[in-house]
N, C-alpha and C positions, 0 to 999 in steps of 0.2 A: 414571271415565275419560271424557273428552269425545270424541265422535265427530264426524268431519267431515261436514257436511251434504252430501247428494247434489247432483248437477248440477240435478235437477229442483227440489229444495227451495230451492236458492240462486237459481235463475232465476225461480221462480214469482212471488215478490212483484213483481219488476221487470216481468215479463210482464203481471201483473194490472194494474199501474199504467198500462201502455201501453194496455191494453184500456179502462181507465176513461176515458181521454181520447177514446176513439172511441165512447163510449156503450154499451159492452157489459158493464158491471158494475153492481152495485146502485146506483152513483152516477149511472148514466146511464139510458138509455131501457130497455135490456134487462136480463137477469139470467142469469148463468152461475154455478152452484154450484161449489164447489172441485173436485169430482170431474171435472166437465165441463171445467173450466179446466185441470186437470192433464193430462187426456187430450189436449186441444188442444195444450198446450205440448209434450208428448211427441212428437206428430206433427211439429211444427215442428223440433224437435231432430233427429229422424231424417231429415227432408227436407234440412236443412242438411248433415248428415253424408254423405248420398248425393251431393249436389252437389259436396262437397269431394272425395270419392273419384273421381267422374267427371272433375273438373278435373285431378286428378293423372294419371289414365290418359291424358288428352289431351296433357298436357305431356310425358309419357314416350313419346308416339307409339304407345301400345298401345290403340288403339280396339277392336281385336279380338285377343284372346289365347286361341287354342285350348287352350293348356295348362291354362287355368282349368277346363276340363271335367273334369280329373282329380279335382276335389273331389267331383263327383257321380257320375261313371260311369267311373272309371279313365282317362278322358281319351283313350281310343284305340278305343272301340267306336262303331259306327254312323257311321263317317266314310268319306269317299271323296275321291279326288283326280281332278281333270279338268285336262288340259293341252290348250290350243288352239294349235296350231302357227302358224296364220295371225295370231294375236294376240300370240304369244310371251309367254303368260301361263299361270300355274298357279293353280288354284282349289281351296280346301279346303272341303269341305262336312261339316256335322254334322247328322244327321237331315234331310238334304236342304236345310238352310239354309246359305247361304254365310257362312263365318266368317273367311276370309283369302284374299287375292289376292297373287300375287307375279309380278314380271317374271322371265322366264327367257331362256336362250339354248340353243337346241336344235341339232341336227346341221346343219352347213353342207353346201354342195353336195358330193355324193359320199359323204356320211356321214349321210344323212337319217334323222331319228328316225322309227321306224316307227309309224304310227297303228294303233290297235287297243285291245282290252280286255285288261287285265292285272291282276295282283295283286302286292303287295309280297311278295317271296319271301325277302328277307334285309335285315337292318339291320346296318350296320357304321359305327360312329361315327368310326373312324380309317382308313377304307379308302384303299388306294392302287392305282393302275392297275397291271395286270400287263402292259400293252402299251406305254403311252406314259409317257415320263419323261425321265431323263437318265442318261448314263454318268458315273460318279464314280470318281476315283482319288486316294488319299491325302487324302480329304476335299475334293477340288476337282473341280468339274464340268469334264469334258474335252469333253463333247459334250452339248448340250441339245436338247430337243424331238425325241427319238428315238422310233422305232417299232421295238421289238425284233424284229419279224417281217421288217423290211426293212433296218435299219441295223446294220452290223457293229460288234461291241464291240471297242474298242481294247484292246491287251494290258494286263493288270493292272487293268482297270477293272471296276466292278460296276454293275449296273443298279439305279437307284432310281426306283420308280414315282411318277408325279405324284400329289400328295395330292388325295383326293376325300372330304373330311369329310362326315359326316351322310349317308352313302350309303344309298339305298333302292333295292335291286336289284329290277327288274321283269321282265327277260327277258335271258338271256345276260349280256353285259357292259353292257347298257343299264340306267341307273337315274337317279334324281334325286340331286343332291349339290351342295354349296357350290362355287362357282367364279366365274370372271370372267363378268360379264353385260354385254356391250358395247351391247346394244340391238338385236342382230340374230343370226341363227343362226351360231354359231361353234365348236360342239363337234364331237367325233368321233361323235356320236350320242346322247350322254347329255343329260340335261336339267339345266342348271346354274341354280342359284338364288343370290341374294346370301346371304352367310353367315348373317345374322340370320334370314332367311326359311327357309333350309335347316334351321336348327336348330329353328325353330317347326314345320315340317312333320314333321321327324324324330320329335320327341317327341309329336306329335299323332296318329300312326298306329301300327299294329302290323303284324306279318307277317300277310298275308291281306287287308289293306285294298285295296279295288278302286281301280285306276288306269285311267282311260280317256283315250286320246290321240286328239284329233280333228285333221284336217288344217286 
């Protein structure tokens, strides 16, 4: 039965002929035996493969993918989150090295996000607010943007909490989650991230991960 030649054996003759034109084979000034030539060709193949993978990551906008850490260390240990309120940004660190940055929207005036040192105490991928949301009756919103502690519920209506996916609770009702990020503080105290970044941060950490919020 005939076996298909490997990539190295098929590419080696062509690679050798190219080296010959540059004076690196027995027909030129220098000399490379077949073992050395094979080793050199292997390194070139690996280099091209690495460049190709890097290009794909750039095209996909994934220059930093914290989730890839799961391959080597479960993806959730030795990580920490830093939020800088004055910059409206969140930073994800792994072994002290910055691996991801996200725009955020923190608490607006009257609902300031509290600075301090915290830890993730709960992860809830489909979390909903227990305070803010809408009153719904027969599948129709009858009153939007309500606060159940202040807004009276219409007869026959039910409260439906505002969605807060990829929720990372850090203290009381405060946490990081996916939401609208307009470029300025606009939340009721939570730290909103764009959906893609909220998902990235969610899967990159575990309960107990340190979260530090600076003014």
